N, C-alpha and C positions, 0 to 999 in steps of 0.2 A: 154297856156303861153309856153313861151321857154326862158331858161339861162341860160348864158354860166359866170363860176366864170374866174377870174381875172388871180388866183395863174396857174401858167403855160402858160398864155397865152398873159400874159402885162409883161414885164420882169421890176424888180426894175430901180426905175430912169428913166423911158419912159417918156418924156416930155408931159406935160398935153395935148398939140396942138397933138403930135403922137396917142395919149390913144383918142384922139376927130376923129381923122381922121380913126383909128380903128373899131372903132364903127360904123362911118358913115358907112365905106367902109361894113361893115357887116351888116348895115341897122338896128342896134339895141339900144335900148334905153340903154347912159351909168349911170348906178346909182353907186353915190359916196361918200365918206365922207369927200372929198376934198373941203370941205366949201372956204376954202381960198385964194385959187389960181384959181379953176376952172371957176367959172363965169367970171374973167376977159376975159382967155383965150376960152370961149365959146362965148363970145360977137364977140369977134375976128374975130375965126374959121365961126361964122353966117353968120357974114359980108359977106365974101364970098362963104361957102360951104352951105351945107345942112345936118340938123344931124336929126336924128330920136328923140330924145330930151334929155333934161338932170335930171334928179333926184338927187337933194341935201339933203343930210341925213348927222343929225350932230351928232358925233362920241356917244355920250351920249342916243339916242333914243335907246329905247328896240327893240330886234328883231321881237317879234312880232308884234309890232306898227310899224315897217317895214316894218313886209308883209301884213299886213294890208292897209297898205299906196300905196305901189306897185299895191296890188291887184284892192284896187281903181281906179287907175289910168286906170287899164288894162280893166278896167268895166266901165270907164265913157268916153275915150274918143276913135276917130280911131287914125289910125296912123299917118294920115293927121292932123287931128285935134292937134297931139301931136307936131309936125314935129318944129324945132327950137325954140321950149320951154323950159324955164330954169322953173322948179317945187323944190320946197321945199316940204318934207316930217318930220313929218309931216302938213299936212296942214290948 
């Protein structure tokens, strides 16, 4: 498993569609707490583009639960099975 934090990579106020494009260009699963607007933008994006995956995590979820959820995804699905999927953690 390899991860990259958004700090320093994604500028403040970058649009959701630009963030999705950045993740897709790097072939990286996007993990976000933006549960309000990202699902809509993801649906629009995946209607015309391919995305590695989107993991949505409500802000109130403890970090340990987040890490366990991400690890479970990594162990459960191949990259192809995750492609263009929107998943909620915890599940």
